[in-house]
N, C-alpha and C positions, 0 to 999 in steps of 0.2 A: 018067705018073700025076699027077693033080692033087691037091694038098693041099686037103683040106676045112677051111675055116675055121669053127669052132664059135662061135657067138655066144651067150654065156650069161654069167650073173653068177658070179663066184667066191665061195667061201665068205667070204672077207675082205670083199668088197664088201657082201654081205648083212649080215654082222655090223656093219659100220660104219652101215648104214642103220637097223638095229634099235636100235643104241646111241643114234643121233641121235633117233630117234622116242621113245625112252625118256626122254631128257633133256627133250625138248619136253613130253612128257606130265607129267613131274615138275614142270615150271614152270607149265603151264596148268591142270591139274586142281585144285590148291588154290585157284585163283581162282573156280572154280565151286562149290566146297563150301560157301562162305558165302553163296551167292546166296539160298537159301531163308531163311536167318536174317535177311539184310538186307531181304528182301521183307516178312517179318513185322514187322520194326521200322518200315519205311516205312508199312506198313499201319496199325499201331497208332498211329503219330503222326498220320496223317491222321484216323483215327477219333476220337482224343482231341481234336484241333482242332475237328472238326465237332461233336461232342457238347458240348464246352464252349461253342461258339458258340450252339448251340440252347438250352443252359441259360441263358446270358446273355440271349438274345433273350426267353426266357420270363420271366426276372426283370424285364426292362425293361417288357414288356407287362403284367405283373402287379404293378406297384408294389413291386418288390423282393422279392416272394415267390418262394422257390425251388420248382421243380417237384417233384412227388411221383414219383420214379423208382425208389426202393428197393423191392425185392421179389424174389420167386422168378421163375422163367422166365415164368410167365404174367402176373405183376403188374408186372414191371420196365418202366420207361420209360413208365408209364401216362399221365402228363401230356403227355409229348412226342408220344404216339401218338394222343391224342384226335382223333377224327374219322376214324380209319383202321380197318381190319379189317372183317369181314363183319357184325358185330353193331352196329357204331357208324356213325353217319352224319356227314357233314361238318357242322360247326357245333355239335358236341356241346359241353357245358359241361366245363370242367376241374375240378379239385378245389377251386378258389376260386370256382366259380360263374360264370366268365366264358366266353363263347362264343369258340371259337378254331378256327383251321385247324390241321392237324397240323404239327408241327415235324420229324418223321421219318417215313419210310415203313415202316420195319421196325425191330425191336429190333437194335441192334448186337451183334455177337458177338465175343468176345475170341478172336483167332486161335490163341492158345497152348493154351487148353483147351476151346474150343468153347462156352463158357458165355455166356449173356446175362443172368444173374441179377446184381442189384445189391445190395450189403450197405451199410447205413448205417454209417459209420466216422468217428470224430473227426479222425483224420489219414490221409486216403486215400492220399496219395503215399508216406508213410512205411510204411504197412501194405503197400501194393502192391509196394514195392521191397524188402521184407524177406523174402519167401518166394515160392517158385515157384508158379505157377498150377497147380492140381491138377485133374484131370479130375473133373467133378461138383461142383467148388467154385465159389466166386464168380468171376464174370468181371470185375466192376467193383466199385470202392469209391467211396462218395459221402458228402459231408457237406452235408446239406441246409441247415444254418445259414450256411455259407459259400459253397456252390455248388461246392466243390472236388471234382474228379472224377479218378479214376485207374484204370488197367487192372491187374488182378491179375497179379502176376508180372513187371511191367515197371518197371525202375528208370529214372526220368526224369532223374536227375542224371547218369547214364552212357549213357543211350539203349541199354541192353542188357536182355535177358531174365535174370531171376534163374535160376540153375542149380538143377536139382533136386538134393536131397540124396541121396547114395549110400548112406546108412546109417551105423552106428557104426563 
């Protein structure tokens, strides 16, 4: 009689593999949990840089006058969007009576709360970094006198989103 050799994994071998996979998962998974947060931070930093450049370009082309961008969802960024949209044609006059090409194609959206409304504020960066962005709330804060611009709920001093309060 011949002895049959069985080729199979033992319980100990399977447990060792499961433990090793568990250790690897415990190391790798936390690396990906912050990916969404980091993507939003990168997105908002890029948007802020772009919008600030557009505001500065507007001021240079309009003798230091700041653009009229404060307003609700339908009125926000009006001077930067002159010449865009279905009802406006290229070369439309801005709020200072000067003909211009558009500075932006669309109204920027705050990725944290999905809002594109702009609120006039004396200290935009301080206000933006003091409270979390709320759904239906302001997406951006703007000081038309200084041209300062900030994203609601984003603390630029730490490059982090302001955490939502959990209640009393």
